[in-house]
N, CA, C, O and the ligand as a Tripos MOL2 file, in Angstrom:
@<TRIPOS>MOLECULE
protein
  273   271    69     0     0
PROTEIN
NO_CHARGES

@<TRIPOS>ATOM
      1 N           2.9160  -15.2300    6.2810 N.3       1 MET1
      2 CA          2.5410  -13.8810    5.8710 C.3       1 MET1
      3 C           2.7870  -12.9040    7.0200 C.2       1 MET1
      4 O           2.6260  -13.2470    8.1910 O.2       1 MET1
      5 N           3.1730  -11.7050    6.6680 N.am      2 GLN2
      6 CA          3.3760  -10.6480    7.6570 C.3       2 GLN2
      7 C           2.4670   -9.4750    7.3300 C.2       2 GLN2
      8 O           1.9880   -9.3250    6.2060 O.2       2 GLN2
      9 N           2.2450   -8.6480    8.3430 N.am      3 THR3
     10 CA          1.4240   -7.4570    8.1520 C.3       3 THR3
     11 C           2.2590   -6.2140    8.4130 C.2       3 THR3
     12 O           3.0080   -6.1530    9.3880 O.2       3 THR3
     13 N           2.1280   -5.2220    7.5350 N.am      4 VAL4
     14 CA          2.7950   -3.9540    7.7500 C.3       4 VAL4
     15 C           1.7660   -2.8420    7.5710 C.2       4 VAL4
     16 O           0.9220   -2.9020    6.6770 O.2       4 VAL4
     17 N           1.8450   -1.8290    8.4270 N.am      5 THR5
     18 CA          0.9950   -0.6540    8.2790 C.3       5 THR5
     19 C           1.8600    0.4960    7.7930 C.2       5 THR5
     20 O           2.8570    0.8470    8.4240 O.2       5 THR5
     21 N           1.4720    1.0780    6.6680 N.am      6 ILE6
     22 CA          2.2520    2.1540    6.0590 C.3       6 ILE6
     23 C           1.4390    3.4410    6.1010 C.2       6 ILE6
     24 O           0.2700    3.4620    5.7170 O.2       6 ILE6
     25 N           2.0710    4.5130    6.5740 N.am      7 GLN7
     26 CA          1.4200    5.8350    6.6060 C.3       7 GLN7
     27 C           1.6220    6.5000    5.2540 C.2       7 GLN7
     28 O           2.7430    6.6020    4.7560 O.2       7 GLN7
     29 N           0.5140    6.9520    4.6680 N.am      8 ILE8
     30 CA          0.5740    7.5470    3.3310 C.3       8 ILE8
     31 C           0.0110    8.9650    3.3780 C.2       8 ILE8
     32 O          -1.0420    9.2090    3.9670 O.2       8 ILE8
     33 N           0.7280    9.8930    2.7490 N.am      9 ALA9
     34 CA          0.2530   11.2740    2.6510 C.3       9 ALA9
     35 C          -0.2690   11.5220    1.2400 C.2       9 ALA9
     36 O           0.2550   10.9710    0.2720 O.2       9 ALA9
     37 N          -1.3120   12.3600    1.1260 N.am     10 GLY10
     38 CA         -1.7610   12.8180   -0.1800 C.3      10 GLY10
     39 C          -3.0250   12.1680   -0.6910 C.2      10 GLY10
     40 O          -3.5320   12.5550   -1.7440 O.2      10 GLY10
     41 N          -3.5540   11.1760    0.0360 N.am     11 MET11
     42 CA         -4.8110   10.5600   -0.4020 C.3      11 MET11
     43 C          -5.9790   11.3900    0.1300 C.2      11 MET11
     44 O          -6.0960   11.6150    1.3340 O.2      11 MET11
     45 N          -6.8470   11.8420   -0.7890 N.am     12 VAL12
     46 CA         -7.9300   12.7360   -0.3560 C.3      12 VAL12
     47 C          -9.3300   12.1590   -0.5750 C.2      12 VAL12
     48 O         -10.3050   12.7070   -0.0620 O.2      12 VAL12
     49 N          -9.4430   11.0690   -1.3250 N.am     13 CYS13
     50 CA        -10.7750   10.5060   -1.5580 C.3      13 CYS13
     51 C         -10.6840    9.0080   -1.8240 C.2      13 CYS13
     52 O          -9.6000    8.4250   -1.8530 O.2      13 CYS13
     53 N         -11.8500    8.4060   -2.0150 N.am     14 GLY14
     54 CA        -11.8880    6.9710   -2.2490 C.3      14 GLY14
     55 C         -11.1840    6.5630   -3.5300 C.2      14 GLY14
     56 O         -10.7000    5.4380   -3.6510 O.2      14 GLY14
     57 N         -11.1270    7.4870   -4.4930 N.am     15 GLY15
     58 CA        -10.4100    7.1810   -5.7300 C.3      15 GLY15
     59 C          -8.9360    6.9850   -5.4710 C.2      15 GLY15
     60 O          -8.2990    6.1050   -6.0500 O.2      15 GLY15
     61 N          -8.3940    7.8220   -4.5870 N.am     16 CYS16
     62 CA         -6.9730    7.7230   -4.2290 C.3      16 CYS16
     63 C          -6.6840    6.3820   -3.5720 C.2      16 CYS16
     64 O          -5.7640    5.6680   -3.9710 O.2      16 CYS16
     65 N          -7.4800    6.0490   -2.5610 N.am     17 SER17
     66 CA         -7.2190    4.7960   -1.8550 C.3      17 SER17
     67 C          -7.4200    3.6040   -2.7860 C.2      17 SER17
     68 O          -6.7250    2.5940   -2.6730 O.2      17 SER17
     69 N          -8.3860    3.7280   -3.7170 N.am     18 GLY18
     70 CA         -8.6030    2.6540   -4.6790 C.3      18 GLY18
     71 C          -7.4180    2.4680   -5.6020 C.2      18 GLY18
     72 O          -7.0480    1.3420   -5.9360 O.2      18 GLY18
     73 N          -6.8210    3.5840   -6.0160 N.am     19 THR19
     74 CA         -5.6420    3.5310   -6.8860 C.3      19 THR19
     75 C          -4.4880    2.8250   -6.1830 C.2      19 THR19
     76 O          -3.8170    1.9670   -6.7580 O.2      19 THR19
     77 N          -4.2720    3.2100   -4.9150 N.am     20 VAL20
     78 CA         -3.1760    2.6110   -4.1420 C.3      20 VAL20
     79 C          -3.4420    1.1280   -3.9120 C.2      20 VAL20
     80 O          -2.5450    0.2950   -4.0430 O.2      20 VAL20
     81 N          -4.6850    0.8120   -3.5660 N.am     21 GLN21
     82 CA         -5.0260   -0.5840   -3.2840 C.3      21 GLN21
     83 C          -4.8100   -1.4520   -4.5240 C.2      21 GLN21
     84 O          -4.2710   -2.5540   -4.4340 O.2      21 GLN21
     85 N          -5.2340   -0.9480   -5.6740 N.am     22 LYS22
     86 CA         -5.1010   -1.7040   -6.9210 C.3      22 LYS22
     87 C          -3.6220   -1.9580   -7.2360 C.2      22 LYS22
     88 O          -3.2430   -3.0530   -7.6510 O.2      22 LYS22
     89 N          -2.7980   -0.9280   -7.0300 N.am     23 ALA23
     90 CA         -1.3640   -1.0680   -7.3050 C.3      23 ALA23
     91 C          -0.7290   -2.0970   -6.3730 C.2      23 ALA23
     92 O           0.1260   -2.8790   -6.7870 O.2      23 ALA23
     93 N          -1.1580   -2.0880   -5.1090 N.am     24 LEU24
     94 CA         -0.5780   -3.0180   -4.1320 C.3      24 LEU24
     95 C          -1.0020   -4.4540   -4.4110 C.2      24 LEU24
     96 O          -0.1940   -5.3780   -4.3240 O.2      24 LEU24
     97 N          -2.2810   -4.6320   -4.7490 N.am     25 LEU25
     98 CA         -2.7750   -5.9860   -4.9890 C.3      25 LEU25
     99 C          -2.1700   -6.5890   -6.2550 C.2      25 LEU25
    100 O          -2.1580   -7.8090   -6.4170 O.2      25 LEU25
    101 N          -1.6650   -5.7370   -7.1550 N.am     26 ALA26
    102 CA         -1.0450   -6.2320   -8.3820 C.3      26 ALA26
    103 C           0.3500   -6.7940   -8.1200 C.2      26 ALA26
    104 O           0.9210   -7.4620   -8.9820 O.2      26 ALA26
    105 N           0.8960   -6.5300   -6.9410 N.am     27 LEU27
    106 CA          2.2530   -6.9860   -6.6240 C.3      27 LEU27
    107 C           2.2660   -8.4650   -6.2640 C.2      27 LEU27
    108 O           1.4080   -8.9610   -5.5330 O.2      27 LEU27
    109 N           3.2620   -9.1440   -6.8000 N.am     28 GLU28
    110 CA          3.4790  -10.5340   -6.4350 C.3      28 GLU28
    111 C           3.8700  -10.5940   -4.9580 C.2      28 GLU28
    112 O           4.8020   -9.9130   -4.5310 O.2      28 GLU28
    113 N           3.1570  -11.4080   -4.1820 N.am     29 GLY29
    114 CA          3.5000  -11.5440   -2.7770 C.3      29 GLY29
    115 C           2.6140  -10.7530   -1.8310 C.2      29 GLY29
    116 O           2.6900  -10.9190   -0.6130 O.2      29 GLY29
    117 N           1.7680   -9.8840   -2.3970 N.am     30 VAL30
    118 CA          0.8150   -9.1520   -1.5590 C.3      30 VAL30
    119 C          -0.5050   -9.9120   -1.5550 C.2      30 VAL30
    120 O          -1.1090  -10.1360   -2.6040 O.2      30 VAL30
    121 N          -0.9450  -10.3060   -0.3610 N.am     31 GLY31
    122 CA         -2.1670  -11.0830   -0.2550 C.3      31 GLY31
    123 C          -3.3860  -10.2300   -0.0110 C.2      31 GLY31
    124 O          -4.4770  -10.5330   -0.4920 O.2      31 GLY31
    125 N          -3.1960   -9.1510    0.7460 N.am     32 GLN32
    126 CA         -4.3210   -8.2880    1.0870 C.3      32 GLN32
    127 C          -3.8180   -6.8740    1.3200 C.2      32 GLN32
    128 O          -2.7300   -6.6720    1.8590 O.2      32 GLN32
    129 N          -4.6220   -5.8940    0.9080 N.am     33 ALA33
    130 CA         -4.2610   -4.4980    1.1240 C.3      33 ALA33
    131 C          -5.5140   -3.7200    1.4840 C.2      33 ALA33
    132 O          -6.4290   -3.5910    0.6710 O.2      33 ALA33
    133 N          -5.5510   -3.2090    2.6900 N.am     34 ASP34
    134 CA         -6.6620   -2.3700    3.1280 C.3      34 ASP34
    135 C          -6.1630   -0.9370    3.1930 C.2      34 ASP34
    136 O          -5.3540   -0.5930    4.0550 O.2      34 ASP34
    137 N          -6.6410   -0.1090    2.2890 N.am     35 VAL35
    138 CA         -6.1560    1.2630    2.1750 C.3      35 VAL35
    139 C          -7.2790    2.2190    2.5610 C.2      35 VAL35
    140 O          -8.3980    2.1050    2.0590 O.2      35 VAL35
    141 N          -6.9770    3.1630    3.4560 N.am     36 SER36
    142 CA         -7.9670    4.1460    3.8960 C.3      36 SER36
    143 C          -7.4440    5.5570    3.6790 C.2      36 SER36
    144 O          -6.4050    5.9340    4.2210 O.2      36 SER36
    145 N          -8.1750    6.3360    2.8810 N.am     37 HIS37
    146 CA         -7.7590    7.7310    2.7000 C.3      37 HIS37
    147 C          -8.0950    8.5570    3.9420 C.2      37 HIS37
    148 O          -7.4720    9.5890    4.1910 O.2      37 HIS37
    149 N          -9.0880    8.0990    4.7280 N.am     38 VAL38
    150 CA         -9.4630    8.8150    5.9560 C.3      38 VAL38
    151 C          -8.3380    8.7000    6.9880 C.2      38 VAL38
    152 O          -7.9070    9.6940    7.5720 O.2      38 VAL38
    153 N          -7.8780    7.4790    7.1970 N.am     39 ALA39
    154 CA         -6.8040    7.2500    8.1640 C.3      39 ALA39
    155 C          -5.4330    7.5700    7.5640 C.2      39 ALA39
    156 O          -4.4760    7.8190    8.2970 O.2      39 ALA39
    157 N          -5.3420    7.5640    6.2540 N.am     40 GLY40
    158 CA         -4.0560    7.7770    5.6020 C.3      40 GLY40
    159 C          -3.1150    6.6000    5.7930 C.2      40 GLY40
    160 O          -1.9080    6.7700    5.9680 O.2      40 GLY40
    161 N          -3.6860    5.4090    5.7560 N.am     41 THR41
    162 CA         -2.8640    4.2240    5.9880 C.3      41 THR41
    163 C          -3.1540    3.1340    4.9580 C.2      41 THR41
    164 O          -4.2200    3.0840    4.3440 O.2      41 THR41
    165 N          -2.1770    2.2840    4.8020 N.am     42 ALA42
    166 CA         -2.3570    1.0360    4.0700 C.3      42 ALA42
    167 C          -1.9040   -0.0920    4.9870 C.2      42 ALA42
    168 O          -0.7650   -0.1160    5.4530 O.2      42 ALA42
    169 N          -2.8160   -1.0230    5.2360 N.am     43 VAL43
    170 CA         -2.4650   -2.2130    6.0010 C.3      43 VAL43
    171 C          -2.3020   -3.3410    4.9900 C.2      43 VAL43
    172 O          -3.2580   -3.7730    4.3450 O.2      43 VAL43
    173 N          -1.0650   -3.8010    4.8740 N.am     44 VAL44
    174 CA         -0.7310   -4.7440    3.8060 C.3      44 VAL44
    175 C          -0.2780   -6.0730    4.4100 C.2      44 VAL44
    176 O           0.6060   -6.1190    5.2660 O.2      44 VAL44
    177 N          -0.9000   -7.1350    3.9450 N.am     45 ILE45
    178 CA         -0.4850   -8.4830    4.3320 C.3      45 ILE45
    179 C           0.3200   -9.0510    3.1730 C.2      45 ILE45
    180 O          -0.1610   -9.1450    2.0430 O.2      45 ILE45
    181 N           1.5640   -9.4290    3.4810 N.am     46 PHE46
    182 CA          2.4680   -9.8330    2.4040 C.3      46 PHE46
    183 C           3.3000  -11.0440    2.8090 C.2      46 PHE46
    184 O           3.4320  -11.3750    3.9870 O.2      46 PHE46
    185 N           3.8580  -11.6950    1.7860 N.am     47 ASP47
    186 CA          4.7270  -12.8390    1.9900 C.3      47 ASP47
    187 C           6.1780  -12.3500    1.9300 C.2      47 ASP47
    188 O           6.6580  -11.9910    0.8550 O.2      47 ASP47
    189 N           6.8810  -12.3300    3.0650 N.am     48 PRO48
    190 CA          8.2440  -11.7820    3.0960 C.3      48 PRO48
    191 C           9.2240  -12.5790    2.2290 C.2      48 PRO48
    192 O          10.3220  -12.1020    1.9430 O.2      48 PRO48
    193 N           8.8400  -13.7780    1.8130 N.am     49 ALA49
    194 CA          9.7020  -14.5530    0.9120 C.3      49 ALA49
    195 C           9.6150  -14.0190   -0.5110 C.2      49 ALA49
    196 O          10.4850  -14.2940   -1.3380 O.2      49 ALA49
    197 N           8.5580  -13.2500   -0.7970 N.am     50 GLN50
    198 CA          8.3360  -12.7740   -2.1660 C.3      50 GLN50
    199 C           8.5330  -11.2740   -2.3290 C.2      50 GLN50
    200 O           8.9080  -10.8070   -3.4040 O.2      50 GLN50
    201 N           8.2800  -10.5170   -1.2580 N.am     51 ILE51
    202 CA          8.3510   -9.0610   -1.3990 C.3      51 ILE51
    203 C           8.7340   -8.4360   -0.0630 C.2      51 ILE51
    204 O           8.3940   -8.9530    1.0020 O.2      51 ILE51
    205 N           9.4500   -7.3100   -0.1390 N.am     52 GLN52
    206 CA          9.8760   -6.5980    1.0610 C.3      52 GLN52
    207 C           9.0610   -5.3080    1.2100 C.2      52 GLN52
    208 O           8.5760   -4.7540    0.2230 O.2      52 GLN52
    209 N           8.9160   -4.8360    2.4530 N.am     53 PRO53
    210 CA          8.1730   -3.5850    2.6760 C.3      53 PRO53
    211 C           8.7130   -2.4110    1.8630 C.2      53 PRO53
    212 O           7.9490   -1.5280    1.4740 O.2      53 PRO53
    213 N          10.0160   -2.3900    1.6040 N.am     54 SER54
    214 CA         10.5920   -1.2860    0.8200 C.3      54 SER54
    215 C          10.0130   -1.2780   -0.5930 C.2      54 SER54
    216 O           9.8160   -0.2110   -1.1750 O.2      54 SER54
    217 N           9.7410   -2.4510   -1.1430 N.am     55 GLN55
    218 CA          9.1510   -2.5320   -2.4820 C.3      55 GLN55
    219 C           7.6910   -2.0840   -2.4540 C.2      55 GLN55
    220 O           7.1960   -1.4820   -3.4070 O.2      55 GLN55
    221 N           7.0190   -2.3840   -1.3590 N.am     56 ILE56
    222 CA          5.6230   -1.9490   -1.1980 C.3      56 ILE56
    223 C           5.5760   -0.4290   -1.1290 C.2      56 ILE56
    224 O           4.7250    0.2030   -1.7540 O.2      56 ILE56
    225 N           6.4980    0.1550   -0.3630 N.am     57 GLN57
    226 CA          6.5570    1.6170   -0.2620 C.3      57 GLN57
    227 C           6.8750    2.2500   -1.6090 C.2      57 GLN57
    228 O           6.2980    3.2770   -1.9670 O.2      57 GLN57
    229 N           7.7910    1.6390   -2.3550 N.am     58 ALA58
    230 CA          8.1710    2.1840   -3.6590 C.3      58 ALA58
    231 C           6.9870    2.1710   -4.6210 C.2      58 ALA58
    232 O           6.8420    3.0650   -5.4550 O.2      58 ALA58
    233 N           6.1440    1.1520   -4.4960 N.am     59 THR59
    234 CA          4.9650    1.0530   -5.3550 C.3      59 THR59
    235 C           3.9700    2.1680   -5.0350 C.2      59 THR59
    236 O           3.3590    2.7400   -5.9380 O.2      59 THR59
    237 N           3.8110    2.4710   -3.7550 N.am     60 ILE60
    238 CA          2.9140    3.5620   -3.3480 C.3      60 ILE60
    239 C           3.4280    4.8940   -3.9000 C.2      60 ILE60
    240 O           2.6560    5.7150   -4.3950 O.2      60 ILE60
    241 N           4.7210    5.0860   -3.8050 N.am     61 GLU61
    242 CA          5.3160    6.3300   -4.3270 C.3      61 GLU61
    243 C           5.1750    6.4020   -5.8490 C.2      61 GLU61
    244 O           4.9240    7.4720   -6.4040 O.2      61 GLU61
    245 N           5.3360    5.2640   -6.5160 N.am     62 ALA62
    246 CA          5.1980    5.2350   -7.9780 C.3      62 ALA62
    247 C           3.7600    5.5540   -8.3950 C.2      62 ALA62
    248 O           3.5250    6.0620   -9.4920 O.2      62 ALA62
    249 N           2.7980    5.2540   -7.5120 N.am     63 ALA63
    250 CA          1.3900    5.5530   -7.7980 C.3      63 ALA63
    251 C           1.0820    7.0390   -7.5800 C.2      63 ALA63
    252 O          -0.0070    7.5070   -7.9130 O.2      63 ALA63
    253 N           2.0440    7.7730   -7.0210 N.am     64 GLY64
    254 CA          1.8790    9.2180   -6.8910 C.3      64 GLY64
    255 C           1.6360    9.7270   -5.4820 C.2      64 GLY64
    256 O           1.2620   10.8860   -5.3010 O.2      64 GLY64
    257 N           1.8410    8.8830   -4.4830 N.am     65 TYR65
    258 CA          1.5940    9.2930   -3.0960 C.3      65 TYR65
    259 C           2.8690    9.1890   -2.2720 C.2      65 TYR65
    260 O           3.7800    8.4320   -2.6050 O.2      65 TYR65
    261 N           2.9190    9.9460   -1.2120 N.am     66 ALA66
    262 CA          4.1230    9.9770   -0.3950 C.3      66 ALA66
    263 C           3.9780    9.0570    0.8060 C.2      66 ALA66
    264 O           2.9320    9.0160    1.4540 O.2      66 ALA66
    265 N           5.0450    8.3170    1.0920 N.am     67 VAL67
    266 CA          5.0860    7.4870    2.2880 C.3      67 VAL67
    267 C           5.6960    8.3080    3.4070 C.2      67 VAL67
    268 O           6.7920    8.8480    3.2540 O.2      67 VAL67
    269 N           4.9970    8.4100    4.5330 N.am     68 ARG68
    270 CA          5.4810    9.2260    5.6500 C.3      68 ARG68
    271 C           6.4340    8.4500    6.5390 C.2      68 ARG68
    272 O           6.9350    8.9890    7.5260 O.2      68 ARG68
    273 CU         -8.6500   11.0160   -4.5060 Cu       69 CU69
@<TRIPOS>BOND
     1     1     2 1
     2     2     3 1
     3     3     4 2
     4     3     5 am
     5     5     6 1
     6     6     7 1
     7     7     8 2
     8     7     9 am
     9     9    10 1
    10    10    11 1
    11    11    12 2
    12    11    13 am
    13    13    14 1
    14    14    15 1
    15    15    16 2
    16    15    17 am
    17    17    18 1
    18    18    19 1
    19    19    20 2
    20    19    21 am
    21    21    22 1
    22    22    23 1
    23    23    24 2
    24    23    25 am
    25    25    26 1
    26    26    27 1
    27    27    28 2
    28    27    29 am
    29    29    30 1
    30    30    31 1
    31    31    32 2
    32    31    33 am
    33    33    34 1
    34    34    35 1
    35    35    36 2
    36    35    37 am
    37    37    38 1
    38    38    39 1
    39    39    40 2
    40    39    41 am
    41    41    42 1
    42    42    43 1
    43    43    44 2
    44    43    45 am
    45    45    46 1
    46    46    47 1
    47    47    48 2
    48    47    49 am
    49    49    50 1
    50    50    51 1
    51    51    52 2
    52    51    53 am
    53    53    54 1
    54    54    55 1
    55    55    56 2
    56    55    57 am
    57    57    58 1
    58    58    59 1
    59    59    60 2
    60    59    61 am
    61    61    62 1
    62    62    63 1
    63    63    64 2
    64    63    65 am
    65    65    66 1
    66    66    67 1
    67    67    68 2
    68    67    69 am
    69    69    70 1
    70    70    71 1
    71    71    72 2
    72    71    73 am
    73    73    74 1
    74    74    75 1
    75    75    76 2
    76    75    77 am
    77    77    78 1
    78    78    79 1
    79    79    80 2
    80    79    81 am
    81    81    82 1
    82    82    83 1
    83    83    84 2
    84    83    85 am
    85    85    86 1
    86    86    87 1
    87    87    88 2
    88    87    89 am
    89    89    90 1
    90    90    91 1
    91    91    92 2
    92    91    93 am
    93    93    94 1
    94    94    95 1
    95    95    96 2
    96    95    97 am
    97    97    98 1
    98    98    99 1
    99    99   100 2
   100    99   101 am
   101   101   102 1
   102   102   103 1
   103   103   104 2
   104   103   105 am
   105   105   106 1
   106   106   107 1
   107   107   108 2
   108   107   109 am
   109   109   110 1
   110   110   111 1
   111   111   112 2
   112   111   113 am
   113   113   114 1
   114   114   115 1
   115   115   116 2
   116   115   117 am
   117   117   118 1
   118   118   119 1
   119   119   120 2
   120   119   121 am
   121   121   122 1
   122   122   123 1
   123   123   124 2
   124   123   125 am
   125   125   126 1
   126   126   127 1
   127   127   128 2
   128   127   129 am
   129   129   130 1
   130   130   131 1
   131   131   132 2
   132   131   133 am
   133   133   134 1
   134   134   135 1
   135   135   136 2
   136   135   137 am
   137   137   138 1
   138   138   139 1
   139   139   140 2
   140   139   141 am
   141   141   142 1
   142   142   143 1
   143   143   144 2
   144   143   145 am
   145   145   146 1
   146   146   147 1
   147   147   148 2
   148   147   149 am
   149   149   150 1
   150   150   151 1
   151   151   152 2
   152   151   153 am
   153   153   154 1
   154   154   155 1
   155   155   156 2
   156   155   157 am
   157   157   158 1
   158   158   159 1
   159   159   160 2
   160   159   161 am
   161   161   162 1
   162   162   163 1
   163   163   164 2
   164   163   165 am
   165   165   166 1
   166   166   167 1
   167   167   168 2
   168   167   169 am
   169   169   170 1
   170   170   171 1
   171   171   172 2
   172   171   173 am
   173   173   174 1
   174   174   175 1
   175   175   176 2
   176   175   177 am
   177   177   178 1
   178   178   179 1
   179   179   180 2
   180   179   181 am
   181   181   182 1
   182   182   183 1
   183   183   184 2
   184   183   185 am
   185   185   186 1
   186   186   187 1
   187   187   188 2
   188   187   189 am
   189   189   190 1
   190   190   191 1
   191   191   192 2
   192   191   193 am
   193   193   194 1
   194   194   195 1
   195   195   196 2
   196   195   197 am
   197   197   198 1
   198   198   199 1
   199   199   200 2
   200   199   201 am
   201   201   202 1
   202   202   203 1
   203   203   204 2
   204   203   205 am
   205   205   206 1
   206   206   207 1
   207   207   208 2
   208   207   209 am
   209   209   210 1
   210   210   211 1
   211   211   212 2
   212   211   213 am
   213   213   214 1
   214   214   215 1
   215   215   216 2
   216   215   217 am
   217   217   218 1
   218   218   219 1
   219   219   220 2
   220   219   221 am
   221   221   222 1
   222   222   223 1
   223   223   224 2
   224   223   225 am
   225   225   226 1
   226   226   227 1
   227   227   228 2
   228   227   229 am
   229   229   230 1
   230   230   231 1
   231   231   232 2
   232   231   233 am
   233   233   234 1
   234   234   235 1
   235   235   236 2
   236   235   237 am
   237   237   238 1
   238   238   239 1
   239   239   240 2
   240   239   241 am
   241   241   242 1
   242   242   243 1
   243   243   244 2
   244   243   245 am
   245   245   246 1
   246   246   247 1
   247   247   248 2
   248   247   249 am
   249   249   250 1
   250   250   251 1
   251   251   252 2
   252   251   253 am
   253   253   254 1
   254   254   255 1
   255   255   256 2
   256   255   257 am
   257   257   258 1
   258   258   259 1
   259   259   260 2
   260   259   261 am
   261   261   262 1
   262   262   263 1
   263   263   264 2
   264   263   265 am
   265   265   266 1
   266   266   267 1
   267   267   268 2
   268   267   269 am
   269   269   270 1
   270   270   271 1
   271   271   272 2
@<TRIPOS>SUBSTRUCTURE
     1 MET1         2 RESIDUE 1 A MET
     2 GLN2         6 RESIDUE 1 A GLN
     3 THR3        10 RESIDUE 1 A THR
     4 VAL4        14 RESIDUE 1 A VAL
     5 THR5        18 RESIDUE 1 A THR
     6 ILE6        22 RESIDUE 1 A ILE
     7 GLN7        26 RESIDUE 1 A GLN
     8 ILE8        30 RESIDUE 1 A ILE
     9 ALA9        34 RESIDUE 1 A ALA
    10 GLY10       38 RESIDUE 1 A GLY
    11 MET11       42 RESIDUE 1 A MET
    12 VAL12       46 RESIDUE 1 A VAL
    13 CYS13       50 RESIDUE 1 A CYS
    14 GLY14       54 RESIDUE 1 A GLY
    15 GLY15       58 RESIDUE 1 A GLY
    16 CYS16       62 RESIDUE 1 A CYS
    17 SER17       66 RESIDUE 1 A SER
    18 GLY18       70 RESIDUE 1 A GLY
    19 THR19       74 RESIDUE 1 A THR
    20 VAL20       78 RESIDUE 1 A VAL
    21 GLN21       82 RESIDUE 1 A GLN
    22 LYS22       86 RESIDUE 1 A LYS
    23 ALA23       90 RESIDUE 1 A ALA
    24 LEU24       94 RESIDUE 1 A LEU
    25 LEU25       98 RESIDUE 1 A LEU
    26 ALA26      102 RESIDUE 1 A ALA
    27 LEU27      106 RESIDUE 1 A LEU
    28 GLU28      110 RESIDUE 1 A GLU
    29 GLY29      114 RESIDUE 1 A GLY
    30 VAL30      118 RESIDUE 1 A VAL
    31 GLY31      122 RESIDUE 1 A GLY
    32 GLN32      126 RESIDUE 1 A GLN
    33 ALA33      130 RESIDUE 1 A ALA
    34 ASP34      134 RESIDUE 1 A ASP
    35 VAL35      138 RESIDUE 1 A VAL
    36 SER36      142 RESIDUE 1 A SER
    37 HIS37      146 RESIDUE 1 A HIS
    38 VAL38      150 RESIDUE 1 A VAL
    39 ALA39      154 RESIDUE 1 A ALA
    40 GLY40      158 RESIDUE 1 A GLY
    41 THR41      162 RESIDUE 1 A THR
    42 ALA42      166 RESIDUE 1 A ALA
    43 VAL43      170 RESIDUE 1 A VAL
    44 VAL44      174 RESIDUE 1 A VAL
    45 ILE45      178 RESIDUE 1 A ILE
    46 PHE46      182 RESIDUE 1 A PHE
    47 ASP47      186 RESIDUE 1 A ASP
    48 PRO48      190 RESIDUE 1 A PRO
    49 ALA49      194 RESIDUE 1 A ALA
    50 GLN50      198 RESIDUE 1 A GLN
    51 ILE51      202 RESIDUE 1 A ILE
    52 GLN52      206 RESIDUE 1 A GLN
    53 PRO53      210 RESIDUE 1 A PRO
    54 SER54      214 RESIDUE 1 A SER
    55 GLN55      218 RESIDUE 1 A GLN
    56 ILE56      222 RESIDUE 1 A ILE
    57 GLN57      226 RESIDUE 1 A GLN
    58 ALA58      230 RESIDUE 1 A ALA
    59 THR59      234 RESIDUE 1 A THR
    60 ILE60      238 RESIDUE 1 A ILE
    61 GLU61      242 RESIDUE 1 A GLU
    62 ALA62      246 RESIDUE 1 A ALA
    63 ALA63      250 RESIDUE 1 A ALA
    64 GLY64      254 RESIDUE 1 A GLY
    65 TYR65      258 RESIDUE 1 A TYR
    66 ALA66      262 RESIDUE 1 A ALA
    67 VAL67      266 RESIDUE 1 A VAL
    68 ARG68      270 RESIDUE 1 A ARG
    69 CU69       273 GROUP 0 **** ****
């Protein structure tokens, strides 16, 4: 498993971070996702054999937030 920290713009409350976290955890290959709207980050633990960081970023964007 690898860890990636992604900077996210546009999250303003716990609902936002919850939405992003739920979307990330639904991905095959994502083991853990700690999303903070205060820090504006998502720390994602993933299996590089199953998913790439670019797909994780695309999922965040599809949820309505911008990756910085
Ligand atoms: Cu919000």
